[in-house]
N, C-alpha and C positions, 0 to 999 in steps of 0.2 A: 588403571584408567583413571582419568582426570574426572574430577567433580563435575565439570560442565559438560563432559561425554554423557555421565551417568545421568543427569538432568534431561538433556536433549533425547537421548535414547528411551528413556522413560516415557517423556510426553509422546514421542513418536509412536509408542505402542497404543495410544489412546485415538482410536480413530481410524485404526490400520485399516486400510480398503483391501478386500481380497483381489480387486483388479489392480491393485497395485498403488504404492503411496499412501496417504494419508486423506482422509475425507472428514472435514472437521468443520462444518459451517457454522457461523455464531449463534450460539443458543440451542444447537442440536443436542442430543443427548451425548455424544461424544465431547462436545465443547463444554457442557456443564461437568461431564467428568474431568477433563482437562483442568477446568476452573476449580474444582476440589482439590486436586493435586497441587496447583499452584497456591492456594490459600493454605492447606497444610504446610508448603515449603515456608511460605512467609511467616507462618506461626512459629515453625522451628527456629527461624532467624530472629525470633523475638521482634518482628515488625508489627506494627499497630495496625490492622487490616480492616480495610473499610469497601465498601461498594457503593456506587452512586445510581442514580435513577436511569442511567444509561446502561448499567450494569458494568461500568469500569471497575477493574479492581485497583485497589492502591495500598500499597504496603508503604507504611510510614517508618523510618529507622529516625530516632530524634537527634537535635544537634545540640550544641551549646546554647544557642539562639533560638528562637521561634520561626524563623525565618529571614528573608526569603528560602524557597524550597529549590534544591537542584533535583529535576526529575530526569528520570531515565526508564526505559522500557520499550515495548512494542505490542504485538499483537500475537495470540495463540489460535485465531480462526484460521483457516486454511481453505484453499480453491479444493475443489474436487479432485482426488487423485493428485494432489501435491506432495511436496517434500517436508521433511522434517526440520530445517533450517530457517525457511521465510518467515520472518516475525519472531518464531520461538526462541532464535539466538539471542535476539534483542531483551526478551523477558528472561531467560535462562541465565544469560550473561550477566543481567543486572542483579540477579539474585547470588550469581557466585561473587560478584563482587560486594555485594553485603555479607556473604560468608566470611569471605578474606578479611574485610575490615573488622567483623567482630573477633575473628580468631587472632588477628593482630593487634586488637584492642584499640583501634584507632576511634578517637573520639573528633567527629568534625564540627566545625563552627556552624554551618547551616545544615538544617534537617534534609533528609535524602527521601524522595518518594520513587517508588518503583510502581509503574503503571502498566496494566494490561488493557488496551483499549478494546472496545467492543466492535467487531464487524469492520475493520480495516478494508477486509478484501471486499466488501460491498455484495458479497454474494446472496446473503440472506436478508437483508433490509434494505441499507443504503451505505454506499462507500463513506467511511471516516464517521459512523453514527457515533461511536465513543468519544472520539478527540473532538469531534464539533461541539458534542455535549459539554466535554470536559472544558474548552474553552469559550463556553458561553455563546455559540453560535447556533445553537439548539436551545428551544424552551422544552419544559416537561410536557407542555402542550403539543409540541410538535412531534414528539415520539409517538403519539397517539396515532398518527397517519401512517407510519409504516407497518406493512404487513409482510410476514416471514414468507420468503419464496418457497421453502420447504416445509414449514410447519402449517402455512396457510393461516396462521393467526395474526391477529395485531400485535405488536412488538409489546404491550403491557402485559398480555398474556401470558407470552414467552417469559417474560421479564419476572413475573410472579412465581412461575416455576424455578427458576434461578434461585428467586428470593427464599423460597422454601429449604432448598438444598444447601446454600452456602452457609459457613460458620463465620464470615465477615460481619463486620456491623453497618447496618444501612446508615446512609447519609443521602440527603437532597442533592448536594453538590459539593465537590472539594472547594473550600473557600481558602485556602492559603497562597499566597503571592508566590509566584514562580519567576525566578530571576533566569534560570538556565535549563535548558532540556537537551540531552544528548542521546542519540538512538545508535544502537550498534546493528548492524544488519548485514547479509551476504549481499554482494553486487548485484547478483540477479544479471549478469552480462560477462562477457568475454575479456574485456579490458585490462584489469590489473592481472590476469594469467598470462595474456598476451604481452603484457609489458614487463612481466616479472616483478612485480611489486607487490609486497606482503599488506599493506593498508591503502585504502583509498579516503583522502580527506574530502570529503563532500563539500562544494562550494555554493550549491543550489541544487532545488530540485525543481524539475521542469514542470511547465503548466500543461495543460491538456485541452486541447479544442476538440470536442467529438461532433461529429455531424451526422444525421439519419437523413439521407437525401431520396426521397421517394419519386418514382416516375411512374405515370399512370398512362397506359397506351390502350391499344383496343385487343382483347385476346381473341385471336382467330387461328383457322387450320393452318398448319405449316404448308401442307403441301398445294392448297388450292388459293391461297392468298398472294397475288403476283408481288414481286419485290416492289415495285412502285406506288403500290396500294396499301402497304404496310404501315401502321403506327406502332413501332416495336420499342418498348422501354428498356430493352436491353441494349440497344445501339447508344443512348446517350450514357446509360450506365457504365457501358466500357469506355467509352472516351472520359467520363469522369475518374474511373479508376487510374488510366492512364495520366490524367493531369494531377493526381495527388502525387505520383512518384515524380513526374516532371517538376513540377512547382516546389516540392520538397528539395530537390537537389539542387535548386538554385540559392538554398538558405544553409551556411554553414552551421554545422552542429543540430540542425532541425531533423527530426524524423516524421515520416508518413506512414501510415498504413491502413490497407482496406482488408479487414478481417472478418468482416459480415456481408453476406450476399444473400438477401431473402427475395425468392423469385416466386411469383403466384402465375400458373399454377405449379410451374417446376416439373413440366412434363416436356420430354424430347420432340414429340410432334405438335406443340402445341406455341405459337407466339404469345410470349407472355402478356399478361394483361397489366402486371405490375412488378415492379423491381425497387426494393430498398438497398442502398449502398451505405453501409457502415463506415466512417471515416475515423482515423485517430491521428492526430497531429500533435507534436511534441515540440516544446522548445523552452529554454529559459528565457525567451525574449517574446513578452507577450506581442508586440508589434509585429514579430515574424509570424508567428500562427494567424494574426489577423490579414497578414498580407496573402498567406498560403489559402486561407479559408476565401478569401475574396477571389481569389484566382482560379479556385476549384469551383466555387459556385457560378462563376462568370462562363466556365466551360460548361458547366452542366446545363445552365439556362440557353445557351447557344445551341448546343447539342440537341436539348429537348425542344426548342422550336423547330429546328431543321428537320426533326422527325415526326412533328406535329404531335407531342405527348405534353402532358400537364407535368408540372415539376413543384415540389414543395420540400422544404425541410424543417428538423427540429435540432437543436444543438444543446450542448452541455460545456461550460467553460471553468476550467479550474486555473485559477491564477499561478504563475511561476513564483516560487519563493527563493530569496536568496540566504543563506546561511550567514551568521553574525560573524564577523570578521574576527571578533574578539574570541569565539568558540573555535573557530578554523585556526586561529594561530594557536591556541590551546593545544588542540590535537596535534599540530605540527611539531610544537615544542615538545609535546610527550613522546611523539613517535622518534624524534631525535635523541632523546633521553633514553628511550628503552632501545635504540639501536635499530630500530625497524625502517625498511625501504618503504616510500610512500610517493603519492603522487595527488596533487589535486583533480578533482573531478566533479562533473555533474552529476546528479542522480536522474537516470530517465524513467525510472520507475516511481510511482508515487507512493508517499508514506505517511503516517500520522504527524511526523515532525512537521510537515508543510502546514498542517493547522495550527499546532502547537507554537508555530511563529508568529501568530496574532496575539500570543500572551507573553511569550518569552524569547531570549536570545537563543537561537537554536544551532546545533550541529550536528553531524550524522558520521559515523565510521563504518567504511566497507571493508571486509575481508573478501577474498576471491572466491568465485564460483569456478567450479570444475568444469570446463568446456563452456561456461557462460550458462547453464542450464538452472532454470528455476520454473517454478509452478508445474513440476512434473516429478514423477515417483523416483528418477535418477538425479535429482538436485542433490549436491554435494559439496561439502567444502572441508579439505583437509583439516584432520583434528588438531594438528600443530597450527595451523592459520586461526583456527577458532581461539584457541588459548592464547595467541598472540592479539588478539581483538580484544578478548576480555582483559588481559593486562593493561592494554591501551586504555580502554573505558576506566578500569580501576584509577589509573594514573590522571586522567581528565578529570573525573568526579572528584577526587581527593583535591585537586587544583582549584576546581570552581567551588566547593564547598568550604574551602578553608578561609 
């Protein structure tokens, strides 16, 4: 059995859910145990091990110079009933690279840092809490405003519990200059497997436009209210859902989803009083997302007016990020050197790497996901593919840190 498999399967036992998969939200008891496991591995590998005020774990392998750093890593928090590869591969793969560099007695010119980012999934506090703090996009005072979905505690209280348990050294913030950041990750989609490719060379990470569109009508009896006297918020909601699909299909490479429908009172024999539609639009082009958003909101407004219901919306926008052509080229040339088949592709899922792009040149390496499944107990990547991804990560890290 390979060392990377031992790492991943051992981590996968922490937070194992009897309902299936792994449930390891950030700063939960299983997450704290997983952090202890990672810190112990870092120390075994002779990494100088730190944690900052956001709970990011940072393992430093010294180079011949003091910097700038080459960083790699990912996250170990999971969605509820998730798989053992998402995020964890990037962390354990990075540690395996360090183990092999140590074993081969390789001395790099630049120092290398392996990072475990806090709450990438955003299930516990907020998406990218750790990477945003690492990149300087969140201040220490900002952390006080986040409250744990599962613990119910302010973030600083949960952080202090972690701080008591960890054997890493506390710092306020990592101050080293980062030149390049590379993340190894499972694709979380079906493209690589369907195209018969071993590696995805990520060219960029899509942005996300999220909308919560709320229609307020008049709740009433389903049997006694004539059709022409209704103010039914479900009607403009239905038209909005169809508009998301219609407008997104007009834009190549964009995807649009309605995965949330909140209906009040959600009773079969009652005309709803309020309906909220949750919309998720993704693209590498910000202007495309803006165009889809405007078309969907126009349809929602028009449909609401016809049904004589009120409409309003809230939104969240994450900018798309293009990967550094320098790093993309390094990944491609390294894949060729190792004889690995590859293709360029965007990432349609969000990752800490897009945040790191604000402070460094970034790139990502994808390995195939079996059946395209992720965020589920049966998430799986063949171990041979995992090992190929780690070999490629090692080659790229050596190139960038030389």
